[in-house]
C-alpha positions in Angstrom: 0.0 0.0 0.0 1.3 3.5 -0.9 2.1 6.0 1.8 -0.5 8.8 1.7 0.6 12.1 0.3 0.0 15.1 2.6 -1.0 18.2 0.5 1.4 21.0 0.4 1.0 23.4 3.3 -0.6 20.7 5.5 0.8 18.7 8.3 -0.3 15.3 9.7 -2.3 16.9 12.5 -4.2 19.0 9.9 -5.1 15.8 8.1 -6.3 14.1 11.3 -8.4 17.2 12.2 -9.9 17.1 8.7 -10.7 13.3 9.0 -12.4 13.9 12.4 -14.3 16.8 10.9 -15.6 14.8 7.9 -16.7 11.9 10.1 -20.0 13.2 11.5 -21.5 11.7 14.6 -20.2 9.0 16.8 -17.2 8.0 14.5 -15.7 11.5 14.6 -16.4 11.8 18.3 -14.8 8.4 19.0 -11.7 9.2 17.0 -11.3 12.6 18.6 -11.7 11.1 22.1 -9.1 8.4 21.4 -6.7 10.9 20.0 -7.0 13.0 23.2 -6.3 9.9 25.3 -3.3 9.1 23.2 -1.9 12.6 23.8 -2.6 12.2 27.5 -0.8 8.9 27.6 2.3 10.1 25.8 3.2 13.8 25.5 5.9 12.9 23.0 3.7 11.0 20.6 4.1 12.0 16.9 1.1 12.3 14.7 1.6 11.0 11.1 -0.6 10.5 8.1 0.0 7.2 6.3 -2.1 4.9 4.2 -4.8 7.6 4.3 -5.3 7.1 8.0 -4.1 8.7 11.2 -1.0 7.1 12.7 0.5 7.7 16.1 4.2 6.9 16.6 6.9 6.9 19.2 10.2 5.1 18.3 8.1 3.6 15.5 4.4 3.1 14.8 2.3 2.6 17.9 -1.2 2.5 16.3 -3.4 3.6 13.4 -6.9 4.9 13.7 -9.2 3.6 11.0 -12.9 4.0 10.5 -15.3 1.4 9.0 -19.0 1.2 8.6 -19.6 -0.2 12.1 -16.4 0.5 14.1 -13.5 2.8 14.8 -10.5 0.5 14.8 -7.2 1.1 16.6 -4.6 -1.2 15.2 -1.5 -1.6 17.4 1.5 -2.4 15.2 3.2 -4.6 17.8 0.1 -5.4 19.9 0.9 -9.0 20.3 3.9 -8.0 22.3 2.0 -5.6 24.5 0.6 -6.7 27.9 -3.2 -6.1 28.0 -4.3 -6.9 31.5 -7.7 -5.1 31.0 -8.5 -7.0 27.9 -9.0 -4.0 25.6 -7.8 -5.8 22.5 -10.8 -7.4 20.9 -9.8 -7.9 17.3 -6.9 -9.5 15.5 -6.2 -11.7 18.5 -5.1 -14.6 16.3 -2.3 -12.5 14.7 1.3 -13.0 15.5 2.1 -9.3 15.5 -0.8 -6.8 15.5 -3.8 -6.5 17.8 -6.7 -4.1 17.5 -9.5 -2.5 19.5 -12.8 -2.2 17.7 -15.0 0.5 19.1 -18.6 0.2 17.8 -21.2 3.0 18.2 -21.9 3.5 21.9 -18.8 1.7 23.1 -17.4 3.0 26.4 -13.7 3.4 26.6 -11.9 2.5 29.9 -9.7 5.6 29.7 -7.2 4.7 32.4 -6.8 1.2 30.9 -6.4 2.7 27.4 -3.7 5.1 28.5 -1.9 2.3 30.3 -2.1 0.1 27.1 -0.8 2.9 25.0 2.1 3.5 27.4 2.9 -0.2 27.4 3.0 -0.1 23.5 5.4 2.9 23.7 7.6 0.9 26.1 7.7 -2.1 23.7 8.8 0.2 20.8 11.4 1.8 23.1 12.8 -1.7 24.0 13.0 -2.6 20.3 14.7 0.8 19.5 17.5 0.1 22.0 18.3 -3.4 20.7 
């Protein structure tokens, strides 16, 4: 898949803002809420725009934020290596590398558990970066 091109004069955060804005209703609200939680979890997170979706990175990709007809999906690039004591991962559980969180309309997000999961994913990337 090709890397998304960011239009001249735009930055990744502009593209994410635009995506949230074009998603009316619960999908936009959910993506915006998760984005806020990501920034609370990691002040050094980097927003990127790849594959026509938001990407959050720290020492490598942490997760992507995709939207589908019935869910907002957060796919964690190295999710299989991330401890998930609260059981937030509910998709891609059979995969050897990635794990995802599918958030359907009306889903409640355990905010503390999500921030902890994101921080654990950052730590996994940090461990890999130092090897």
